[in-house]
Structure formats: structure tokens, C-alpha cells
C-alpha positions in Angstrom: 69.8 -17.1 -48.8 71.4 -14.2 -47.7 70.7 -11.9 -50.5 67.3 -12.3 -50.7 66.5 -11.6 -46.7 69.2 -8.3 -47.5 66.1 -8.0 -50.5 63.5 -8.8 -48.0 65.1 -6.0 -45.7 65.8 -3.6 -48.1 61.8 -3.7 -49.5 60.5 -3.4 -45.6 63.2 -0.1 -44.8 61.7 1.4 -48.0 57.9 0.5 -46.9 58.4 2.0 -43.9 60.0 5.1 -44.5 56.9 5.9 -46.8 54.6 4.8 -44.6 55.9 7.9 -42.5 56.2 10.7 -44.8 52.8 9.8 -45.6 52.5 10.5 -41.5 54.2 13.5 -41.0 52.9 15.1 -44.9 49.1 14.2 -43.5 50.1 16.1 -39.8 52.3 19.1 -41.3 50.0 19.3 -44.5 46.7 17.6 -44.8 45.3 18.1 -41.7 46.3 21.7 -41.2 44.6 22.3 -44.2 41.4 20.6 -43.2 41.2 22.1 -39.7 41.1 25.7 -41.5 38.4 24.3 -43.7 36.4 23.1 -40.7 37.1 26.6 -38.6 36.3 28.7 -41.4 33.2 27.0 -42.4 32.4 26.9 -38.3 33.1 30.7 -38.1 30.6 31.7 -41.7 27.8 28.8 -39.8 27.9 31.3 -36.8 27.7 34.3 -38.9 24.6 33.2 -40.8 23.4 32.3 -37.9 23.5 36.0 -36.6 22.3 37.4 -39.6 19.1 35.2 -39.3 18.9 36.2 -36.2 19.3 40.1 -36.2 17.1 40.1 -39.6 14.3 38.4 -38.0 14.8 40.9 -35.4 14.5 43.8 -37.6 11.5 42.1 -39.3 9.4 41.1 -36.7 10.4 43.0 -34.1 11.5 39.7 -31.6 12.2 36.6 -31.7 12.1 33.5 -29.4 14.4 31.6 -29.0 13.8 28.1 -27.0 16.5 27.1 -24.8 15.0 24.0 -23.2 11.2 22.9 -22.3 10.1 25.3 -20.4 12.8 28.3 -21.1 12.2 30.7 -23.9 14.9 33.2 -25.1 13.3 36.9 -25.9 15.3 38.8 -28.2 14.1 42.2 -29.1 16.0 45.7 -30.4 17.6 47.7 -27.8 16.8 51.7 -28.1 18.8 53.8 -25.3 17.1 56.1 -23.2 17.7 59.6 -24.5 19.1 61.8 -21.8 17.7 64.6 -20.3 18.7 68.1 -21.5 21.2 69.6 -19.6 23.2 66.0 -19.1 26.3 64.6 -20.4 26.4 61.3 -20.5 
């Protein structure tokens, strides 16, 4: 009977150790890898959005971006004014 309890206790301890090792692997290996992947995809999405906006502004001359029910942001290319002759910037 005592050997049976010791065997069960050893099996339970091995299972607990395996679970703890798997949790540590998740937090130190798998999760940082997934977080890096997600962050890279978010950056890629932002870059695609910027590229689409710039392309739309360049081809159409403007881009209307709705911000709410009654608001729209109009994006147009900015052309800085030329300084008059004799004035230095």
C-alpha cells in the first residue's frame, strides 16, 4: 500500500513538473515569438495604409478620410511656398 502511494505521488510530481516546464516554455519561447509576429504584421499593415493614402493623394490630388458621422478629413499634397528672392530661410 505504501509503495502504491509513493508511485502515485511520483507520477503526480512528474506531471506537475511537466506542466510547469510547459508554462515556462510558453512564456519565454512561444509568447515572445507570437508577440513579435503580431507586431511585425501590425507595422506592415500601417505601412500598407500609408502607401495607399500617399498613392491616392498623388493620383487624385486629394483623399477624403471620414472620421465620424459628420466629419471628414481632406488630405492634399503640401507644396511649400517659395521664398522671395533675397530672403534666406
